[in-house]
C-alpha positions as CSV (number, residue, x, y, z in Angstrom):
1,M,-0.1,0.0,0.1
2,N,1.1,3.6,-0.9
3,R,1.5,6.4,1.6
4,R,1.8,10.0,0.9
5,Y,3.9,12.6,2.9
6,C,3.7,16.3,2.5
7,L,6.4,18.5,3.0
8,A,7.3,22.2,3.4
9,L,10.3,24.5,2.8
10,D,10.9,28.2,1.7
11,L,12.7,29.9,-1.1
12,K,14.8,33.0,-0.4
13,N,12.7,36.2,-1.1
14,D,14.2,37.2,-4.4
15,P,12.2,37.0,-7.4
16,Q,15.5,36.0,-9.8
17,L,16.4,33.1,-7.4
18,I,12.7,32.2,-7.7
19,A,12.8,32.2,-11.2
20,D,15.9,30.4,-11.8
21,Y,14.6,27.8,-9.2
22,K,11.8,27.5,-11.4
23,R,13.6,27.1,-14.5
24,Y,15.8,24.1,-12.8
25,H,12.8,22.5,-12.0
26,E,11.3,22.4,-15.9
27,K,14.0,19.7,-16.4
28,I,16.0,18.1,-13.6
29,W,18.8,16.6,-13.9
30,P,18.1,12.6,-15.0
31,E,20.3,11.3,-12.0
32,I,17.9,13.2,-9.9
33,T,14.5,11.5,-11.2
34,E,16.5,7.9,-11.0
35,S,17.6,8.7,-7.4
36,I,13.8,9.8,-6.6
37,K,12.4,6.6,-8.4
38,A,15.2,4.2,-6.8
39,A,14.1,5.2,-3.2
40,G,10.7,3.9,-3.8
41,I,9.1,7.2,-4.7
42,E,6.5,6.9,-7.5
43,D,5.2,10.4,-7.7
44,M,6.2,13.8,-6.5
45,E,4.7,17.3,-7.0
46,I,6.3,20.6,-5.9
47,Y,3.8,23.3,-5.8
48,L,5.1,27.4,-4.8
49,R,3.0,30.0,-3.6
50,G,5.2,33.3,-2.9
51,T,8.3,31.9,-1.1
52,R,6.5,28.6,0.3
53,M,6.6,25.2,-1.5
54,F,4.8,22.4,-0.7
55,M,6.0,19.1,-2.0
56,V,3.6,15.9,-2.3
57,M,5.3,12.3,-2.2
58,E,3.4,9.0,-3.2
59,V,6.1,6.4,-1.9
60,N,5.8,2.5,-2.1
61,E,6.7,-0.2,0.5
62,R,10.4,0.2,-0.1
63,F,10.6,3.8,0.7
64,S,12.1,5.2,3.9
65,F,13.6,8.8,4.8
66,E,16.5,7.2,6.4
67,S,17.7,5.2,3.1
68,K,17.0,8.1,1.2
69,A,19.3,10.1,3.1
70,I,22.0,7.5,3.1
71,A,21.8,6.8,-0.7
72,D,21.8,10.7,-1.2
73,R,25.0,11.2,0.8
74,E,26.8,8.2,-1.6
75,N,25.3,9.9,-4.9
76,L,27.8,12.8,-6.0
77,K,25.3,14.0,-8.5
78,V,22.4,14.1,-5.9
79,R,24.8,16.1,-3.5
80,A,25.8,18.4,-6.4
81,W,22.0,19.1,-7.1
82,E,21.3,19.6,-3.4
83,E,24.5,22.0,-3.1
84,L,23.1,23.7,-5.9
85,M,19.5,24.1,-4.6
86,W,20.3,25.4,-1.5
87,K,21.3,28.6,-2.8
88,F,17.6,29.3,-3.5
89,Q,16.1,27.6,-0.8
90,S,15.5,28.9,3.1
91,P,14.6,26.5,5.8
92,L,11.6,27.1,7.7
93,P,11.8,29.0,11.0
94,D,11.3,25.9,12.9
95,A,14.0,23.9,11.2
96,K,16.8,22.3,12.9
97,P,20.5,23.4,11.6
98,G,20.8,21.8,8.2
99,E,17.3,20.4,7.8
100,K,15.3,21.4,4.4
101,W,12.2,19.7,3.3
102,L,9.9,19.1,6.4
103,V,7.2,16.7,6.9
104,M,3.9,18.2,7.5
105,E,1.2,16.8,10.2
106,Q,-1.8,15.6,8.6
107,I,-4.8,17.7,10.7
108,F,-7.9,16.8,8.3
109,K,-8.8,14.4,5.9
110,L,-12.1,14.0,4.0
111,E,-13.6,10.7,4.4
112,T,-15.8,9.4,1.8
């Protein structure tokens, strides 16, 4: 059974940086797509409003944040991508040092 995670992160409040960030995401590096899929992430979407980003991930039973973090640390292309993206990103106010995307708490779900 798939699970859904929702995460949030901010961008720096600079229109040019935001435009550049969006441009990078029009065609992300193929190695990044490969690492996402290899981790068990079956679908991913990122939404932007102002400087606040919201990510939705649909993951399968293979996925874990810990395994993904380990794989990312061992992948030179992912590390280069993350370093590049950090130029545009800004941690949320409650983030610990070095934290980027933070998992959001679900507080409502419409039941059918």
